[in-house]
KEPATI-602457 format. One record per residue: residue in one letter; x, y, z of N, C-alpha, C, O in turn. Coordinates in steps of 0.05 Angstrom, whole numbers, padded with zeros to 5 digits, always signed. Last residue first. Example, Ala and Ser with C-alpha at 12.3 -4.5 7.8 and 13.67 -1.06 7.14 Angstrom:
2
s+00257-00045+00142+00273-00021+00143+00258+00001+00157+00268+00023+00161;a+00264-00114+00156+00246-00090+00156+00264-00066+00156+00285-00066+00169;
//
This chain:
108
l+00119-00491+00273+00123-00513+00292+00119-00540+00280+00122-00560+00294;s+00105-00452+00237+00132-00463+00235+00137-00486+00254+00158-00499+00252;i+00054-00437+00253+00057-00452+00228+00084-00465+00226+00086-00488+00216;e+00064-00408+00300+00048-00432+00301+00052-00450+00276+00052-00474+00278;k+00094-00365+00280+00106-00383+00299+00091-00410+00301+00103-00431+00303;i+00055-00340+00250+00079-00350+00236+00093-00370+00254+00103-00391+00245;l+00021-00324+00291+00011-00344+00271+00035-00356+00255+00034-00380+00249;w+00048-00286+00317+00043-00311+00331+00034-00333+00312+00039-00356+00316;s+00047-00242+00283+00072-00258+00285+00068-00284+00299+00082-00303+00294;w+00004-00207+00278+00001-00235+00268+00027-00251+00269+00028-00273+00257;y+00016-00156+00298-00009-00170+00306-00008-00200+00300-00019-00216+00315;k+00065-00144+00276+00061-00139+00304+00036-00155+00314+00037-00167+00335;l+00058-00154+00222+00076-00171+00237+00072-00168+00267+00075-00187+00282;a+00024-00112+00209+00014-00139+00207+00032-00158+00222+00022-00177+00235;s+00059-00068+00217+00035-00071+00233+00024-00100+00232+00016-00111+00253;l+00097-00079+00177+00105-00077+00205+00081-00081+00224+00083-00094+00244;l+00064-00076+00131+00078-00101+00138+00086-00101+00167+00082-00121+00181;c+00049-00022+00131+00029-00043+00134+00041-00070+00142+00030-00084+00158;l+00100+00001+00124+00084+00007+00148+00063-00014+00152+00058-00023+00175;t+00112-00020+00073+00129-00027+00096+00114-00021+00122+00115-00037+00140;v+00074+00004+00041+00073-00025+00044+00090-00033+00068+00082-00052+00082;g+00090+00058+00046+00064+00049+00054+00062+00020+00058+00050+00011+00078;i+00143+00057+00025+00138+00066+00052+00111+00056+00062+00109+00046+00085;s+00132+00041-00028+00149+00025-00011+00144+00032+00019+00143+00014+00036;l+00102+00085-00047+00090+00059-00045+00105+00040-00026+00094+00025-00011;i+00142+00124-00045+00118+00127-00028+00104+00101-00025+00095+00094-00003;i+00178+00103-00083+00186+00107-00056+00162+00109-00037+00162+00098-00015;s+00146+00106-00129+00155+00080-00119+00165+00082-00090+00160+00063-00075;k+00139+00161-00134+00115+00144-00131+00124+00116-00120+00110+00105-00102;v+00191+00177-00145+00178+00186-00120+00154+00169-00114+00149+00162-00091;v+00198+00151-00195+00215+00145-00172+00202+00153-00146+00202+00138-00126;i+00157+00175-00226+00157+00146-00221+00174+00138-00198+00167+00121-00182;l+00175+00228-00225+00149+00221-00214+00147+00192-00208+00136+00184-00187;q+00223+00224-00253+00223+00233-00226+00197+00226-00212+00197+00218-00188;l+00204+00207-00303+00222+00190-00288+00222+00198-00259+00222+00181-00241;l+00174+00252-00318+00161+00226-00315+00178+00207-00298+00167+00193-00281;g+00214+00291-00323+00193+00294-00303+00178+00268-00297+00170+00262-00275;n+00243+00269-00365+00256+00273-00339+00235+00276-00317+00238+00264-00296;d+00206+00269-00407+00218+00244-00398+00230+00246-00371+00228+00228-00354;s+00149+00312-00391+00175+00306-00405+00186+00280-00393+00177+00270-00373;l+00079+00305-00397+00103+00303-00381+00128+00298-00398+00127+00283-00417;n+00036+00302-00432+00047+00329-00425+00072+00328-00409+00085+00348-00406;i+00022+00249-00437+00032+00262-00460+00046+00288-00453+00065+00296-00466;l+00001+00235-00387+00026+00222-00396+00038+00238-00420+00063+00239-00422;y-00042+00247-00357-00026+00269-00367+00001+00259-00377+00021+00274-00377;f-00067+00200-00341-00083+00219-00356-00066+00242-00368-00074+00254-00388;l-00026+00170-00315-00043+00158-00335-00057+00179-00353-00058+00176-00377;i-00006+00205-00277+00012+00196-00299-00005+00185-00322+00001+00190-00345;i-00051+00209-00245-00040+00233-00257-00022+00225-00281-00024+00237-00302;l-00056+00156-00229-00077+00168-00245-00067+00193-00259-00074+00198-00282;d-00009+00151-00199-00012+00135-00223-00034+00146-00241-00032+00146-00266;a-00023+00186-00157+00000+00193-00175-00001+00177-00200+00005+00187-00222;v-00065+00156-00135-00070+00182-00147-00048+00191-00165-00053+00201-00187;f-00035+00112-00116-00057+00108-00134-00063+00134-00149-00067+00134-00174;t-00001+00138-00079+00010+00125-00103-00011+00120-00124-00005+00124-00148;i-00040+00152-00042-00025+00173-00056-00012+00162-00081-00011+00175-00102;f-00054+00100-00025-00074+00116-00040-00060+00139-00055-00068+00146-00077;i-00007+00088+00002-00015+00072-00021-00035+00087-00038-00034+00086-00063;f-00011+00126+00044+00012+00126+00025+00006+00110+00000+00013+00119-00022;i-00058+00107+00067-00057+00134+00056-00034+00137+00036-00037+00148+00015;g-00042+00057+00085-00063+00059+00065-00063+00086+00052-00069+00089+00028;g-00005+00073+00125+00004+00058+00101-00016+00060+00079-00008+00063+00055;i-00042+00095+00161-00021+00112+00149-00010+00099+00124-00006+00112+00104;t-00073+00049+00172-00086+00074+00162-00065+00091+00148-00069+00101+00126;f-00035+00014+00193-00050+00007+00168-00062+00032+00155-00062+00035+00131;l-00022+00040+00239-00002+00040+00218-00014+00031+00191-00005+00039+00170;h-00064+00029+00272-00064+00055+00259-00042+00058+00237-00044+00074+00219;y-00053-00018+00297-00068-00020+00272-00070+00008+00258-00078+00009+00235;y-00031-00011+00346-00012-00011+00323-00027-00012+00297-00015-00006+00276;s-00051+00004+00400-00064+00009+00375-00044+00011+00352-00041+00032+00340;k-00035-00050+00445-00033-00022+00437-00045-00020+00409-00048-00040+00395;m-00084-00100+00465-00058-00091+00455-00058-00061+00449-00079-00049+00448;q-00126-00133+00483-00119-00108+00496-00091-00100+00490-00075-00094+00509;l-00146-00173+00453-00123-00179+00469-00113-00155+00485-00093-00157+00499;a-00189-00147+00429-00194-00171+00444-00171-00177+00462-00175-00186+00485;e-00164-00105+00402-00183-00099+00423-00188-00123+00441-00191-00120+00465;g-00132-00135+00366-00120-00117+00386-00138-00110+00408-00130-00108+00431;l-00172-00159+00335-00154-00176+00351-00140-00159+00373-00138-00168+00395;r-00195-00113+00312-00211-00131+00329-00193-00148+00347-00199-00152+00370;r-00151-00094+00284-00164-00077+00303-00180-00094+00323-00179-00090+00347;s-00140-00136+00249-00121-00129+00269-00133-00111+00291-00126-00113+00315;l-00187-00135+00217-00180-00159+00232-00160-00152+00255-00164-00162+00277;q-00182-00083+00194-00206-00091+00210-00200-00115+00228-00207-00115+00251;y-00132-00087+00168-00137-00066+00188-00160-00074+00206-00158-00072+00230;l-00141-00128+00131-00122-00132+00153-00125-00111+00175-00122-00117+00199;v-00178-00101+00099-00186-00125+00113-00167-00131+00136-00176-00137+00158;y-00146-00058+00080-00170-00053+00095-00179-00077+00111-00187-00075+00134;v-00106-00086+00052-00099-00069+00075-00123-00064+00092-00121-00064+00117;i-00138-00108+00011-00124-00126+00030-00116-00110+00055-00119-00120+00078;a-00153-00061-00015-00173-00078-00004-00161-00097+00017-00173-00101+00038;l-00103-00042-00033-00118-00026-00013-00140-00043+00000-00146-00039+00023;l-00092-00083-00069-00075-00079-00046-00089-00063-00025-00087-00069-00001;g-00132-00073-00108-00131-00099-00093-00114-00097-00068-00122-00107-00047;i-00114-00023-00125-00141-00026-00113-00143-00052-00097-00154-00052-00075;l-00064-00038-00146-00065-00020-00123-00093-00021-00109-00095-00019-00085;s-00081-00069-00190-00065-00081-00168-00066-00064-00143-00068-00075-00121;i-00105-00030-00221-00121-00052-00211-00107-00066-00188-00120-00073-00168;q-00060+00001-00232-00083+00013-00218-00100-00009-00206-00109-00007-00183;e-00030-00034-00262-00020-00025-00236-00042-00013-00220-00043-00017-00195;f-00061-00037-00308-00059-00061-00291-00048-00054-00264-00055-00067-00244;l-00050+00016-00326-00078+00007-00320-00078-00018-00303-00094-00019-00284;l+00004+00015-00334-00007+00032-00313-00036+00025-00306-00044+00027-00283;d+00006-00021-00377+00020-00027-00352+00008-00010-00329+00004-00021-00307;v-00022+00008-00416-00033-00017-00406-00020-00025-00380-00034-00035-00362;f+00015+00051-00422-00013+00056-00414-00026+00031-00403-00039+00032-00382;y+00059+00025-00442+00061+00037-00415+00033+00043-00404+00028+00042-00380;d+00042+00011-00492+00047-00010-00473+00048+00001-00445+00039-00012-00426;m+00038+00061-00517+00014+00046-00512+00018+00024-00491+00001+00018-00475;
//
């Protein structure tokens, strides 16, 4: 039962993460167009797809938790974590490409 509640809260967190990625995508796209930069904001799209895949995998775990063996559940959790890490890393790289000037301004 505790794992069910954890997965439920993880779903809510992933929805929030997808919302943040969408906002950063829109802001970065507009900034890139204004500064005539390359289209690095497409990394947000790819990262968002990876995060969405993690969301779907969590739904599968949530609804079919009883039917999975312990070994299969562990493998699914590891794969899900790797996919989430790849998605967040892609989004982070894209955000750093567009917004690194802001970090420099704050540190002055």
